[in-house]
C-alpha positions in Angstrom: -0.1 0.2 0.0 1.4 3.4 -0.9 0.4 6.9 0.4 0.8 10.3 -0.6 0.9 13.8 0.8 -2.8 15.5 0.3 -1.4 18.9 -0.3 1.7 20.4 -2.5 4.1 22.8 -1.3 1.7 25.9 -2.3 -0.9 24.1 -0.2 -3.2 23.0 -3.1 -5.3 20.0 -2.5 -4.1 16.9 -4.6 -5.5 13.4 -4.8 -4.4 11.0 -2.2 -3.0 7.7 -3.2 -5.0 5.2 -0.9 -3.9 1.9 -2.6 -1.7 0.9 -5.3 -1.8 -2.3 -7.3 0.6 -3.5 -10.2 -1.5 -5.2 -13.0 1.4 -5.7 -15.4 5.1 -5.3 -15.4 7.2 -5.9 -18.7 11.0 -6.3 -19.3 10.3 -3.3 -22.0 9.8 -0.5 -19.7 6.0 -0.6 -19.1 4.0 -1.0 -15.8 0.1 -0.9 -15.7 -1.2 -0.2 -12.3 -4.2 0.8 -10.7 -4.6 3.2 -7.9 -7.5 3.8 -5.4 -7.4 7.8 -4.8 -9.2 10.1 -2.8 -10.2 13.2 -4.5 -9.9 16.5 -2.4 -13.9 16.9 -2.0 -13.6 13.0 -0.1 -14.8 11.1 -3.1 -12.9 7.5 -3.4 -12.1 6.4 -6.9 -11.6 2.5 -7.0 -10.1 2.0 -10.4 -7.8 4.8 -11.7 -5.3 3.4 -13.9 -1.7 4.3 -14.4 0.5 3.4 -17.3 4.4 3.8 -16.4 7.4 3.8 -18.8 10.9 5.0 -18.9 11.6 8.5 -19.0 13.2 9.8 -22.3 15.3 12.4 -23.6 15.0 14.4 -26.9 17.3 17.0 -28.6 16.6 19.8 -30.7 20.4 20.1 -32.0 21.3 22.6 -34.5 24.5 22.9 -36.8 26.7 25.9 -36.6 24.9 27.1 -39.9 21.5 27.0 -38.3 20.1 23.7 -39.8 18.3 21.4 -37.3 19.4 17.6 -37.2 16.3 15.3 -37.9 15.7 11.6 -37.8 13.3 10.3 -40.4 11.7 7.0 -39.0 8.9 4.5 -38.6 7.0 5.0 -35.7 4.9 1.9 -34.4 2.7 4.1 -32.1 1.6 6.4 -34.9 1.8 3.6 -37.6 3.3 5.7 -40.1 7.0 6.9 -41.1 7.6 10.9 -39.8 9.9 13.2 -38.9 11.5 13.2 -35.3 14.5 14.5 -33.3 17.1 12.2 -31.8 15.8 10.7 -28.7 15.5 7.8 -26.5 15.1 6.3 -23.0 17.2 7.3 -20.0 19.4 4.5 -18.8 19.4 3.7 -15.2 22.9 5.4 -14.4 22.4 8.3 -16.8 20.7 11.9 -16.2 18.7 13.2 -18.8 21.2 15.4 -20.3 23.7 12.3 -20.7 20.9 10.5 -22.4 20.3 13.0 -24.9 23.9 13.6 -25.6 24.1 9.8 -26.1 21.1 9.6 -28.7 22.1 12.2 -30.8 25.5 10.7 -31.3 24.5 7.3 -31.5 21.3 8.4 -33.9 22.8 10.7 -36.0 26.9 10.9 -35.5 26.6 14.5 -34.4 27.7 16.1 -30.8 27.1 19.5 -29.7 29.0 22.0 -27.7 26.4 24.0 -25.9 23.4 22.5 -24.6 20.5 24.2 -23.1 17.6 22.6 -21.1 14.0 23.0 -22.4 11.9 21.2 -19.6 10.3 17.9 -18.5 7.0 16.9 -19.5 4.6 14.3 -18.6 3.2 12.2 -21.4 -0.1 12.0 -20.5 -1.8 14.0 -17.7 -4.0 11.4 -16.5 -2.4 8.1 -16.7 1.5 9.1 -16.7 3.3 7.3 -19.1 6.8 8.5 -18.0 8.6 11.9 -18.5 10.2 13.5 -21.6 13.2 15.8 -21.0 13.9 18.2 -23.8 17.2 19.9 -25.1 18.4 22.5 -27.3 22.0 22.0 -28.5 23.6 24.3 -30.4 26.9 24.1 -32.8 26.0 20.4 -33.4 28.7 18.7 -35.6 29.4 15.5 -37.3 31.6 13.2 -35.6 31.0 9.7 -36.6 28.5 7.7 -38.3 25.3 6.6 -36.4 25.1 3.5 -34.7 21.9 3.3 -32.7 21.1 -0.4 -32.9 17.5 0.7 -32.7 14.9 -1.6 -34.0 13.6 0.9 -36.8 15.7 2.1 -39.5 16.3 5.8 -39.2 17.3 8.5 -41.9 19.5 11.5 -40.5 18.5 14.6 -42.0 19.2 18.5 -41.8 16.1 20.9 -42.1 15.8 24.6 -41.7 13.4 26.0 -39.3 11.2 27.0 -41.8 11.1 23.4 -43.2 10.4 22.2 -39.7 7.5 24.5 -39.2 6.1 23.2 -42.6 6.7 19.8 -41.3 4.9 20.5 -38.0 2.2 22.2 -39.6 1.7 19.2 -42.0 1.6 16.7 -39.2 4.8 14.9 -40.6 6.2 15.2 -36.9 3.8 12.6 -35.5 5.0 12.1 -31.8 4.1 14.5 -29.3 7.2 14.9 -27.7 9.2 15.5 -30.8 6.3 18.1 -32.0 7.1 19.9 -28.3 10.6 19.6 -28.8 10.3 21.2 -32.2 8.0 23.9 -31.4 10.3 24.8 -27.9 13.6 24.7 -30.3 11.9 26.8 -33.0 10.6 29.6 -30.1 14.2 29.5 -28.7 17.0 31.7 -30.3 15.2 32.1 -33.7 16.9 34.6 -35.9 15.0 36.6 -38.6 15.0 34.9 -42.3 15.3 31.4 -41.0 
């Protein structure tokens, strides 16, 4: 049995977890649980399902001449080929930034000199699903060949900010964390005419 605090540091009421049971745990980063929660008004919800997954890191990496390093890949969740950012799960001994640096190198062969944290975002506001940590890397340059070992085949690309805006608007970026990473990257440090 797990019990959580009933207020946040700001004094706002939160849902109190009265009980939590694991229904499914896989070897590939997925856990499904059901919680019994007490709402601030006293109501009890007996079957509030949560889906847990490993946290991940994504990187909006720009080259010295302002092009963004992208990945073309098949996304099984989206059931289609799409454009994305270098990204992947965070290993047990890694920080989010370490994972972002590793994924950039493994998936694209690029490394970057300057890193800025863009934020951490829960995948699903009700069921959880893990947290995505987003980064902006500047002055990325090719240092080797991609060697990700991932299940999907990836195609490394370089896109202008305008091309990425178009890809976002045309729904060619199908994964939410990648769409958010692209959006935040485009907002950060945009130069006129790009």
